[in-house]
C-alpha positions, 0 to 999 in steps of 0.5 A: 372352777373357771365359772366361779373365778370368772363370774361369781367371785367378781359378783360377790365382791361388787354386791357384798353389802347387798348379800350380807343384808339379804342374809340378815333378813332371811335369818330374821324371818327364820327366827320370827317364824320359829317364835310364832311356831313356839307360841302356837304350840303353847296356845294349844297347851294353855287355853289362857291368853298371855295377859291372863298367864302373866296375871296368874303368875304375878298375883297382885299385892293383897291377893288371896293367894299371897303373903305380903312380906314387906313394902312395894313389890315385896311379895312372897311365892304363892302358898301352893305346897300343902306341906307349907300350909298352916292350920286353919284359923277356925276348926272345920266344925265351927259352930254356926249360930242363929242371927236376927235383927229387929225389923223396922217398918219402912217408915222407921227404917227411912227415919233412922237412915235419914238421921244417921245421914244427917249426923254423918253429913256434919262430919268434917276434917279438922286441923285445929284441935283443943287440948282439952282432955278426952277420956280414955274410955271414949278412945277405947270404945271407938277402937272397939267399934272399928274392930267390928269391921268385916275382914277377909276370912275374919283374919282382922288384920289391923292394929290401932296404936293409940298415943296419949304421951306428950313426948311420943306425940312430939316425936311423931310430929317431928318425924311427920313434919321432916318427911312432909316438908320434903313431900311438899317441896319435892315428892308431891309435884306442882299439881298436887301442891296446887290442888291443896292450896285452897285447903290451906294445908302445909307440912306444919302439923301442930295438931299432932301435939295439940290433940289429946290422942293420936290413933295410928292405924296399921294394916297387918300384912300377914300374921305371925304364929308362935313357931315363926311361920306366917299366916295369910291375911287376905285383902288386908289393906281393904279390910283395914280401910273398912275398919278405918271408915267405921272408926271415923264414924265412931269418933264423930258419933262420940262428938269428937273430930279427927283428920285422915292424915296419910303422911308419905314416907313416915311409915317405917320411922313411926313403926320403929318409934311405936315398937311395931313388928315388920308385918305392920304397915302404917295406913292412917294417922288420926288426931282425935279430940275436940275442935278448938274455939277458933277452928275453921274448915273449908266451905266445901260441898259434897256431891249430890246423890245423883253424882254418886249413885247408879241404880240399875 
């Protein structure tokens, strides 16, 4: 006891801070070693790296194994429990029928492909529309054509809302212009606005009331069954985007013009206006009609083939 009183207690009082810090360091090293041992044991059980485990535990929006129920980040759990699976969209014994197409000679194929390229190379995004009417049958035909697009598991996850009523078009314009003014002034940022300056775009969208038709393209993030259960729509966004591309081609082929409008933050209000269900999200808003007599477009050039194609 004399040694403790004479030597240890005075030493501890003199070096109290150093002793305290040393204890913290030792405790930290001990904790780190325990964590490393835990990770090693997990690695022995699971051959996947941590990044792969994270990727598997958090599937991306629109992935094959999830149902997207709402907006950004609103993704339901993976469909794993077989008791929750819905009946397949098609029977297991679905007929597979013969398919063939006329086979053109190399010369004819080159000719046709060049003619179609030359037609599509005249396509431009137009912001100045004529009010001249377009037959509804033409719009029906271009939408039918868009509906021929491929889709994940043939779920066809799209809805084309066609608007011709002048009052509804006016309300669409009001919704879009209100949000677009905020977009240009606050949300988009200086770089985006500067990049658009030469194209002479703004939040004023006269074409939304001038063009005889508006086509609003909605992606169906999931399907709804009669009993209220949800059916997976695989790759719904890219499937609907592909349909949108075919729609643009069909519109141009019919001698009409359009503009690929994607107004930010307008989707929920437009979905409500058009009485669309919550599983549908707005992807594109296309005014469709003839160009006005005074229509102009920016003098833009497209990238040459060598800048967009790589041959391996």
